[in-house]
C-alpha positions in Angstrom: 0.1 0.0 0.1 1.2 3.5 -1.1 2.3 5.2 2.4 1.6 8.4 0.8 -1.9 8.1 -0.5 -3.5 6.7 3.0 -1.1 9.4 4.9 -3.3 12.1 3.0 -6.7 10.3 3.0 -6.1 10.0 7.1 -5.1 13.2 7.4 -7.2 14.8 5.3 -9.9 13.3 6.6 -9.2 15.2 10.4 -9.2 18.4 8.5 -12.9 18.0 7.4 -12.1 16.6 3.1 -13.1 13.1 3.3 -10.8 10.9 0.4 -10.9 7.8 -0.9 -7.6 5.5 -0.9 -9.2 3.7 -4.0 -10.9 6.7 -5.8 -6.7 8.4 -5.5 -5.1 5.4 -6.5 -7.5 4.8 -9.4 -7.5 8.9 -10.2 -3.9 9.2 -9.9 -2.4 5.6 -11.9 -0.6 5.1 -9.0 0.7 1.5 -7.6 1.1 0.2 -4.3 4.8 -0.4 -4.8 6.0 2.8 -5.6 6.1 5.3 -3.2 5.0 8.9 -3.9 7.6 11.9 -4.2 6.3 15.1 -2.3 6.0 16.8 -4.8 3.6 14.3 -6.5 1.9 14.3 -3.3 1.3 18.0 -3.0 -0.5 18.2 -6.7 -2.5 15.5 -5.4 -3.8 16.9 -2.3 -3.6 20.5 -4.0 -6.6 19.1 -6.8 -8.6 18.0 -3.6 -9.7 20.8 -1.8 -6.6 20.8 0.2 -4.3 23.9 1.1 -0.7 22.2 1.6 2.6 23.8 3.1 5.9 22.5 2.6 7.8 23.1 5.7 11.8 22.2 7.0 11.2 21.9 10.5 12.9 20.7 14.0 11.4 19.0 16.9 10.3 22.6 18.6 8.4 23.3 15.8 6.6 20.1 16.1 5.6 21.1 19.4 4.2 24.5 18.5 1.8 23.2 15.1 -0.9 23.5 17.7 -3.9 23.3 15.3 -2.1 22.2 12.3 -1.9 18.6 13.6 -2.5 16.1 12.2 0.2 17.2 9.7 2.1 14.5 7.0 5.7 13.7 7.9 8.3 12.4 5.1 10.8 9.6 6.6 14.2 9.1 5.8 13.2 6.3 3.9 10.8 7.8 1.4 7.6 6.7 3.4 5.1 9.0 4.9 3.7 8.9 8.4 1.1 11.2 10.3 1.9 13.0 13.3 -1.5 13.6 15.4 0.1 15.6 18.9 3.4 16.4 20.6 3.6 15.8 24.3 6.2 18.0 26.2 6.3 15.8 29.1 10.1 17.3 30.4 11.7 20.4 31.3 11.5 23.6 28.7 15.5 22.9 28.3 15.5 19.2 28.3 13.9 17.2 25.8 14.4 13.7 26.5 11.7 12.6 27.8 9.1 14.4 24.7 7.1 11.7 22.8 5.1 12.3 19.3 2.1 10.2 18.9 1.9 8.6 15.3 0.4 6.6 13.0 2.2 4.7 10.7 -0.6 4.4 7.6 1.5 1.0 6.5 0.7 -0.8 9.9 -1.5 -4.0 10.2 -3.5 -2.1 12.5 -3.2 1.3 11.9 -3.3 3.4 15.3 -2.1 6.1 17.4 1.5 5.1 19.2 3.4 7.3 21.1 7.0 7.0 20.0 9.9 8.8 21.5 11.8 11.7 20.6 15.0 10.3 19.6 13.1 7.2 17.7 11.1 9.8 15.7 14.2 12.3 14.8 16.4 9.3 14.1 13.7 8.1 10.8 12.9 11.4 10.5 14.2 13.4 7.7 12.9 17.0 8.9 10.5 17.3 6.4 6.5 18.7 7.3 3.8 18.5 4.9 0.8 21.1 6.5 -2.5 20.5 5.7 -6.3 22.7 5.8 -8.9 22.5 3.8 -10.0 24.6 1.0 -13.4 24.8 -0.9 -14.2 27.8 -2.7 -17.7 29.2 -1.8 -19.8 27.6 -4.5 -18.3 23.8 -3.8 -21.5 22.0 -3.1 -18.4 19.2 -1.2 -17.7 21.8 1.3 -17.6 20.8 4.8 -20.4 22.6 7.0 -19.4 26.2 7.8 -20.1 29.5 7.2 -19.1 29.3 3.7 -21.8 26.6 3.2 -24.7 29.0 4.2 -22.8 31.6 1.7 -23.3 29.1 -1.5 -26.8 28.5 -0.2 -27.8 32.4 -0.4 -25.4 32.9 -3.5 -27.3 29.5 -5.0 -30.4 31.6 -4.6 -29.1 34.7 -5.9 -32.4 35.7 -7.8 -33.7 35.6 -4.7 -31.5 37.4 -2.4 -32.1 40.3 -5.8 -35.4 40.7 -5.5 -34.9 41.0 -1.3 -32.6 43.6 -2.7 -34.4 44.9 -4.9 -38.0 45.0 -2.8 -36.0 46.8 0.1 -34.5 50.1 -2.0 -37.9 50.5 -3.3 -39.1 50.3 0.7 -36.1 52.9 1.8 -37.4 55.2 -1.6 -41.5 54.9 -0.2 -40.4 55.5 3.2 -38.7 59.0 2.7 -42.5 59.8 0.6 -44.0 60.3 4.0 -41.0 62.6 5.3 -41.1 65.1 1.9 -44.9 65.3 2.3 -44.9 66.5 5.7 -42.2 69.3 4.5 -44.4 70.1 1.4 -47.5 70.2 3.3 -45.1 72.4 6.2 -43.4 75.2 3.5 -45.6 75.4 1.1 -49.3 74.1 1.6 -49.8 75.6 5.2 -47.9 79.3 4.1 -49.6 79.3 0.3 -52.6 77.5 1.3 -52.5 75.6 -2.1 -55.0 72.8 -1.6 -55.0 71.5 -5.1 -51.1 70.5 -3.9 -52.6 68.9 -0.7 -54.7 66.7 -2.4 -52.4 65.6 -5.3 -49.4 65.5 -2.2 -51.5 63.6 -0.2 -53.2 61.2 -3.1 -49.8 60.5 -3.7 -48.3 59.7 -0.4 -51.2 57.3 0.4 -50.5 55.2 -3.0 -47.1 54.9 -1.8 -48.3 53.9 1.7 -50.0 50.7 -0.1 -47.7 49.9 -2.1 -45.1 50.2 0.9 -47.4 48.0 2.7 -47.7 44.9 -0.3 -43.7 45.3 -0.9 -43.2 45.0 2.6 -45.4 41.7 2.7 -43.4 40.8 -0.5 -39.8 40.8 1.0 -41.2 38.8 4.7 -42.3 36.3 2.2 -39.4 36.1 0.3 -37.2 36.1 3.6 -39.6 33.9 5.1 -39.6 31.1 2.0 -35.6 30.8 1.7 -34.8 30.5 5.3 -37.5 28.0 5.8 -36.4 26.2 2.2 -32.4 26.8 3.9 -34.1 25.2 7.2 -36.0 22.2 6.3 -32.4 21.4 4.3 -30.5 21.9 7.3 -33.4 20.0 9.5 -32.6 16.8 6.8 -28.9 17.2 6.8 -27.8 17.5 10.8 -31.1 14.4 11.4 -29.2 12.4 8.8 -25.9 12.8 10.3 -27.1 12.2 13.9 -28.2 8.7 13.0 -25.0 8.1 10.6 -23.1 8.4 13.5 -21.5 4.9 15.4 -23.1 4.2 18.5 -20.0 5.1 20.3 -21.0 8.8 19.1 -24.1 8.0 21.5 -22.5 7.0 24.7 -19.7 10.0 24.3 -22.5 12.7 24.0 -26.1 13.3 26.6 -29.1 13.3 24.7 -30.1 16.3 25.9 -26.7 17.6 24.4 -27.7 16.3 20.8 -31.0 17.3 21.0 -29.8 21.1 22.0 -27.4 20.5 18.6 -29.8 19.6 16.6 -32.1 22.7 17.9 -29.3 25.3 16.8 -31.0 25.0 13.6 -33.7 27.5 15.0 -31.1 29.8 15.6 -29.5 29.8 12.6 -32.7 30.6 10.5 -33.8 33.5 13.1 -30.3 34.8 12.5 -31.4 34.9 8.4 -34.4 35.9 8.6 -34.3 39.3 11.8 -30.2 39.9 10.9 -29.1 38.7 7.7 -32.7 39.9 5.6 -33.5 42.6 8.6 -30.8 44.2 9.8 -28.4 44.3 7.1 -31.3 45.0 4.5 -32.9 47.6 6.5 -29.1 49.0 6.7 -28.9 49.9 3.3 -31.2 52.3 3.8 -28.4 54.4 5.7 -26.8 55.0 1.9 -29.9 57.1 1.3 -31.1 58.4 4.6 -27.4 59.8 5.6 -26.4 61.8 2.8 -29.7 63.4 2.9 -29.5 64.1 6.2 -25.9 65.6 6.1 -27.4 67.9 3.0 -30.4 69.3 5.1 -28.4 70.1 7.6 -24.9 68.6 9.1 -25.1 69.6 12.8 -28.7 67.9 12.8 -27.1 64.4 11.4 -23.7 65.0 13.8 -26.0 65.1 16.9 -28.1 61.9 15.3 -24.7 60.5 14.9 -23.6 61.0 18.6 -26.3 59.8 20.3 -26.7 56.5 18.0 -23.2 55.8 18.8 -24.4 56.1 22.7 -27.6 54.0 22.1 -24.9 51.6 20.8 -22.3 51.5 23.1 -24.9 50.8 25.6 -26.7 48.1 24.3 -22.6 46.7 23.6 -22.0 47.0 27.0 -25.3 45.4 28.1 -25.1 42.0 25.4 -21.7 41.5 26.9 -23.3 41.3 30.5 -26.5 39.6 29.4 -24.1 37.2 27.4 -22.7 35.7 30.9 -26.0 35.7 32.2 -27.3 33.8 29.6 -24.8 31.2 29.4 -25.8 30.9 33.6 -29.5 30.7 32.5 -28.4 28.0 29.9 -26.7 26.0 32.0 -29.4 26.0 34.8 -32.1 24.9 32.2 -29.7 22.1 30.8 -29.5 20.7 34.9 -33.8 21.1 35.0 -33.9 19.5 31.8 -32.0 16.5 32.7 -33.3 16.0 35.9 -36.9 15.9 34.2 -35.5 13.7 31.6 -34.1 11.0 33.8 -36.8 11.0 36.4 -39.4 10.5 33.3 -38.0 7.4 31.9 -36.3 6.0 35.2 -39.6 5.9 37.1 -39.7 2.5 37.8 -36.2 3.1 39.5 -37.6 6.1 40.9 -40.7 4.7 42.6 -39.2 1.3 43.8 -36.0 3.0 45.5 -37.8 6.1 46.5 -36.0 8.7 45.2 -38.4 11.4 45.0 -37.2 13.8 47.9 -34.0 14.1 46.8 -35.0 14.6 43.1 -37.4 16.9 44.3 -34.8 18.5 45.9 -32.3 18.9 43.2 -35.1 20.1 40.7 -36.2 22.7 43.4 -32.5 23.9 43.9 -31.8 24.3 40.0 -35.2 25.6 39.0 -34.6 28.1 42.1 -31.6 29.2 40.6 -32.5 29.2 37.0 -35.4 31.5 38.4 -33.0 34.3 39.7 -30.5 34.1 37.0 -33.5 34.6 34.9 -34.7 37.9 36.6 -31.2 38.9 37.0 -31.1 38.6 32.9 -34.2 40.6 32.8 -33.3 43.5 35.4 -30.2 43.7 32.9 -32.4 43.3 29.4 -35.1 46.6 31.6 -32.3 48.5 32.2 -30.4 48.8 28.7 -34.1 49.0 27.1 -34.4 52.0 29.4 -31.6 53.8 29.1 -32.0 53.7 25.1 -35.0 54.8 25.6 -34.0 57.4 27.8 -31.4 58.2 25.0 -33.9 58.4 22.0 -36.2 60.4 23.9 -33.1 63.3 24.7 -31.6 62.8 21.2 -35.9 64.2 20.1 -35.6 67.3 22.7 -31.9 68.4 20.9 -33.1 68.1 17.6 -35.6 70.2 18.5 -34.2 72.5 20.4 -31.4 72.5 17.7 -33.5 72.7 15.1 -35.6 75.4 15.9 -33.0 77.5 16.7 -31.8 77.2 13.5 -34.8 77.9 12.0 -34.4 81.2 13.7 -31.4 81.9 12.3 -32.9 81.1 8.8 -30.8 78.4 7.6 -33.6 75.6 8.2 -37.3 75.6 7.5 -40.3 74.6 9.4 -40.6 71.2 7.2 -37.1 70.6 7.0 -36.8 70.3 11.1 -40.1 67.7 11.1 -38.1 65.9 8.4 -35.0 65.4 9.9 -36.8 64.7 12.7 -38.7 61.8 10.9 -35.0 61.1 9.6 -33.6 60.8 12.6 -35.3 57.7 13.6 -34.4 55.9 10.0 -31.4 56.7 10.8 -30.8 55.8 14.5 -33.2 52.4 14.3 -30.6 50.6 11.7 -27.2 52.5 13.0 -27.7 50.7 16.5 -29.2 47.4 14.9 -25.8 47.3 13.3 -23.4 48.4 16.1 -25.8 45.6 18.2 -25.5 43.1 16.3 -22.1 41.5 17.6 -24.3 39.8 20.8 -26.1 37.9 17.8 -23.5 37.2 15.6 -21.6 35.3 18.2 -24.4 33.1 18.7 -24.9 32.4 15.0 -20.7 31.7 15.4 -21.9 29.4 18.1 -24.8 27.5 16.5 -22.3 27.3 13.6 -19.7 25.3 15.8 -22.4 23.3 17.1 -23.4 22.0 13.6 -20.1 21.7 12.1 -19.1 19.5 15.2 -22.0 17.0 13.8 -22.2 17.7 10.4 -18.7 17.5 9.2 -18.5 13.9 11.6 -17.5 10.8 9.7 -20.4 8.8 9.7 -21.0 5.5 9.2 -22.8 5.7 5.7 -19.3 7.3 4.0 -18.6 3.8 4.0 -19.6 2.7 0.9 -18.5 -0.6 -0.3 -19.4 -3.7 -1.6 -22.9 -5.0 -1.8 -22.7 -9.2 -2.6 -25.4 -11.3 -1.2 -25.3 -12.1 2.2 -25.7 -15.8 2.5 -25.1 -16.6 6.7 -21.8 -17.4 6.6 -19.6 -15.6 9.5 -15.9 -15.9 10.2 -14.0 -14.5 13.5 -10.1 -14.4 12.9 -8.1 -13.5 16.3 -10.6 -10.7 16.6 -10.4 -8.6 19.7 -12.3 -5.5 21.6 -12.3 -3.0 24.1 -14.2 0.0 24.7 -12.8 3.1 25.7 -8.9 1.5 25.2 -9.9 -0.1 28.3 -9.0 -4.0 28.8 -10.0 -5.9 26.3 -13.9 -7.1 26.3 -13.4 -10.4 23.8 -9.5 -11.4 23.2 -8.3 -13.1 20.0 -11.9 -14.5 18.9 -11.9 -16.8 16.5 -15.1 -19.2 14.6 -16.9 -19.8 12.1 -20.5 -20.1 11.4 -21.8 -21.9 8.0 -24.7 -20.2 6.4 -28.6 -22.1 8.2 -26.1 -22.9 11.5 -28.2 -22.9 14.3 -25.5 -21.5 16.6 -25.2 -20.8 20.9 -23.2 -18.6 22.3 -23.0 -18.8 26.1 -20.8 -17.6 29.2 -20.7 -15.7 32.0 -21.5 -12.3 32.3 -19.6 -9.7 30.9 -18.1 -12.3 29.1 -18.5 -10.0 25.7 -21.8 -12.0 23.9 -23.2 -8.9 23.4 -19.9 -7.4 21.8 -19.5 -10.5 19.4 -23.3 -9.4 18.0 -22.8 -6.0 18.0 -19.5 -6.9 16.1 -21.3 -8.8 14.0 -24.3 -5.8 13.1 -21.2 -3.4 12.3 -22.6 -1.0 14.9 -18.4 -1.3 16.5 -15.2 -2.0 14.6 -12.8 -4.6 16.3 -9.7 -3.3 17.4 -7.5 -6.3 15.9 -8.7 -9.1 13.8 -10.7 -9.5 10.8 -15.1 -10.2 10.7 -15.6 -12.1 7.4 -19.4 -13.0 5.8 -19.3 -15.6 3.2 -15.6 -14.8 2.5 -16.1 -10.8 2.1 -14.5 -8.9 4.9 -17.0 -6.6 7.0 -14.7 -3.5 6.0 -15.2 -3.7 2.4 -19.1 -4.1 2.6 -22.1 -1.5 2.9 -22.7 -1.3 6.1 -26.2 -0.6 5.1 -26.7 -3.7 2.9 -25.1 -5.8 5.5 -27.6 -4.8 8.0 -30.9 -5.2 6.3 -29.4 -8.8 5.7 -29.0 -9.3 9.6 -31.9 -8.4 12.8 -31.9 -9.0 16.1 -34.2 -9.3 18.9 -33.4 -8.5 22.4 -35.3 -8.4 25.6 -35.2 -4.5 26.0 -37.1 -3.6 22.7 -38.2 -0.2 21.9 -41.5 0.6 20.1 -42.4 3.7 18.5 -46.0 5.5 18.5 -48.4 4.1 16.3 -50.5 0.9 15.6 -48.5 -2.9 16.5 -48.6 -3.1 12.5 -47.3 0.7 12.0 -44.3 -1.0 14.2 -43.4 -4.2 12.4 -43.6 -2.0 9.0 -40.6 0.3 10.5 -38.4 -2.4 9.1 -40.1 -2.8 5.8 -42.0 0.6 4.9 -43.5 -0.7 1.9 -44.2 -4.3 3.0 -47.5 -5.4 1.2 -50.3 -6.8 3.5 -49.8 -10.5 2.3 -46.1 -10.2 4.4 -47.6 -8.7 7.4 -50.0 -11.0 7.7 -46.5 -13.7 6.6 -44.8 -12.8 9.6 -48.1 -12.7 11.6 -48.5 -16.1 11.5 -45.1 -16.9 11.9 -44.0 -15.6 15.1 -48.0 -17.0 16.0 -49.3 -13.4 17.1 -52.9 -14.9 16.1 -52.7 -17.2 19.4 -53.0 -14.0 21.2 -56.0 -12.0 18.9 -58.0 -11.7 21.7 -56.1 -9.9 23.7 -56.0 -6.9 21.7 -60.0 -4.9 21.5 -58.7 -3.3 18.1 -56.7 -6.4 16.7 -53.3 -5.2 14.9 -54.7 -1.9 14.7 -54.0 -1.1 18.5 -52.3 2.3 19.2 -48.8 1.0 21.3 -48.4 3.5 24.2 -45.2 4.7 25.4 -42.6 1.3 26.1 -45.6 -0.6 25.4 -47.0 -0.9 28.5 -50.7 -2.0 27.0 -49.2 -5.2 25.9 -48.5 -8.3 27.8 -44.7 -9.2 28.3 -45.1 -12.1 25.7 -47.0 -10.6 23.2 -44.5 -7.3 23.3 -41.6 -9.6 22.3 -43.6 -11.4 19.8 -44.1 -7.9 18.4 -40.1 -7.5 18.4 -39.9 -10.9 16.7 -42.3 -9.8 13.7 -40.6 -6.5 13.2 -37.5 -8.4 13.4 -38.4 -11.4 10.8 -40.7 -8.7 7.7 -37.3 -8.4 5.9 -37.0 -12.3 6.3 -33.2 -11.2 7.0 -30.1 -14.1 6.3 -29.0 -13.8 9.7 -31.2 -14.0 13.0 -29.8 -12.8 16.3 -31.7 -13.8 19.9 -30.2 -11.9 23.0 -32.1 -13.2 26.0 -35.3 -13.0 24.3 -36.7 -15.4 27.0 -35.4 -13.4 30.3 -38.6 -12.3 31.9 -41.2 -14.1 30.2 -43.5 -16.5 32.1 -43.4 -20.1 31.0 -46.2 -19.8 28.8 -45.3 -17.0 27.3 -41.8 -18.8 26.3 -43.6 -21.9 25.6 -46.0 -19.8 22.8 -42.5 -18.4 21.5 -40.8 -21.5 21.4 -43.6 -23.6 19.3 -42.9 -21.2 16.7 -39.3 -21.6 16.4 -38.6 -24.2 14.3 -40.4 -22.4 11.8 -38.5 -18.6 12.7 -35.6 -20.5 12.0 -35.6 -22.0 8.9 -33.4 -21.0 6.5 -31.3 -18.7 8.1 -28.0 -18.8 10.1 -29.3 -18.5 13.7 -27.4 -17.0 16.8 -28.8 -17.6 20.2 -26.9 -15.6 23.0 -28.2 -16.8 26.6 -27.6 -17.9 30.1 -30.3 -20.7 30.0 -28.1 -23.4 28.7 -31.8 -25.3 27.6 -32.2 -23.4 24.8 -29.0 -24.3 23.2 -29.3 -28.1 23.5 -30.3 -28.2 19.6 -28.0 -26.2 17.8 -25.3 -27.1 15.0 -22.5 -25.3 17.5 -22.2 -23.8 20.9 -19.8 -21.1 21.7 -18.7 -20.6 25.1 -16.9 -17.4 26.3 -14.8 -17.3 29.8 -14.7 -14.3 31.6 -11.4 -12.9 29.8 -13.7 -12.9 27.1 -11.7 -15.7 25.3 -13.0 -18.4 23.4 -12.9 -21.3 25.8 -14.8 -23.7 23.8 -17.0 -24.9 21.0 -19.3 -27.6 19.7 -22.1 -29.1 19.9 -23.6 -29.9 23.7 -22.1 -33.9 24.0 -19.0 -32.8 22.8 -18.8 -29.8 25.6 -19.8 -32.0 28.5 -17.4 -34.5 27.3 -15.1 -31.9 27.5 -15.9 -30.7 31.2 -14.7 -27.5 30.8 -16.4 -24.8 31.2 -19.7 -25.4 29.0 -19.7 -28.2 31.8 -19.2 -26.1 34.7 -22.6 -23.9 33.6 -24.1 -26.7 32.6 
């Protein structure tokens, strides 16, 4: 394998550019045996949305790269590795204990290794290739960022041009009433020109009518565009969440994920209120400021002075409010967490009498939230009143100075009133622009939160082969550990042939559920290979693989809807005949008398309105609707009554037919008829394998469990 290309793919992925080794090798006609020279590697990187920089460096330079990591380092032997981090473990003048995290792309199982300074310098030729993403605004393939929003805006340039055109018309229509007042006071009143009054009044009324129409059009266009963008972003974010591996959901709480999804609304509000509101309104300043200066430079200076004061007040207030918003948000998050945990775990709350402690915690955070909200309200009220007072003071000063100018003959009464009206059209947008920094910060935070999700490499990016899955599974020296801890399973090797029934047994914590997750591709092994009918799992399309695998457990999640709707979740287009077939397969017709509305019965949250046996049969039906070639059952009879267990067991011969079955259980009586039983010990090792009789004769772990 070409270490240059593989290093480029690994480093580029961390900089938000997803590349494929196979595609780059094919497009550039490269051979596995030949290493690329640095110049060729940089050229390929530059052609694939990356900006590169080749530098000669020393150890001190490496340890000050910071956010530039990961980078590609060239070795003395012509190969390439990825540098992820420099660890300063020693005193500033003593570098002997310093290390660097290195990923060798040609190792059997590439992973970060900590290498000593001396060892790395001995093999490094002193060159580093720095990388960063380099997408144009108009590039559809770019990672999610502010440029993505700009690209969406530019892709709808006709709508944007219409908005700008309508905004200019609104500014013109907004200026007509001011002219009306000025002419009425200076001409009509002084000369009693009634005919002029009628004409001007009619014209201004028509202008107001058109202003209302165009105001509606402007609002409609802004709402249409932002709604379209919101739909696109909602689809993008929710798809990205579902595409993440299971590890993502273990590392992030559900409340944090939901909060990230809600940032779409923040972005939409910013676009409506600020980009298509404040920014477009501010274009009127290009019209109103020159006119105001033309009327009276003195009065213009007064307007600007008070506008700056109001803006500074808003900036100061926004800074204080930002701190309080963080505090309020933190308390609110704690409240939501307590509520979600209490409601979702109400059985535990009731059984352990946790109500008093939960109430106390809730009252504590609710009180703190209310007090913080009160302080936030006080800050807002103070800021609003200061701005309002300054606004009124500006009006008084304008009138006072304006009247003096009228008395001196340098200004007419009509222009004075016109200037006073123009002041509002100048002050409002100016203040909004000056105080926009707080909203801009919220927008940036929302973009950062969404970027951290949308730019993650999801499972669906691993496109691969889609061969027929017949049910053959092979583990070759597979090991796995959660969060870099001790191995849950160690060097496990076994072979399952198509249409075999396999038992998987062992003590609690031996890794049975982990093996099932590995088979589904939900987690990846640290070492070893997993093959399906001779195809490595890394080469397969995960969606295709999971469509051929179903799992039924003792803890099943049901969705809002009827029994039929829940079964159809796995196959939305399943015809009625398919539904009838799967209901018959699992023996659900035996339970019809339990259901007043038959299979149209609405399943309540958690399936509480169904018996335990009925819930398990619905889960079986949902797992079998696609007629999978591999069916896994994880403690499916746990917690069932004897009657429910027998009811399901009598249908097992039909369920088993024509597919690979993997049965995970603590009850060895359920694996007696298995073709092969895999026995794990408490160290996660495959201790024994064979059928029931063979394992009893071995007098090992299985015999002890028996």
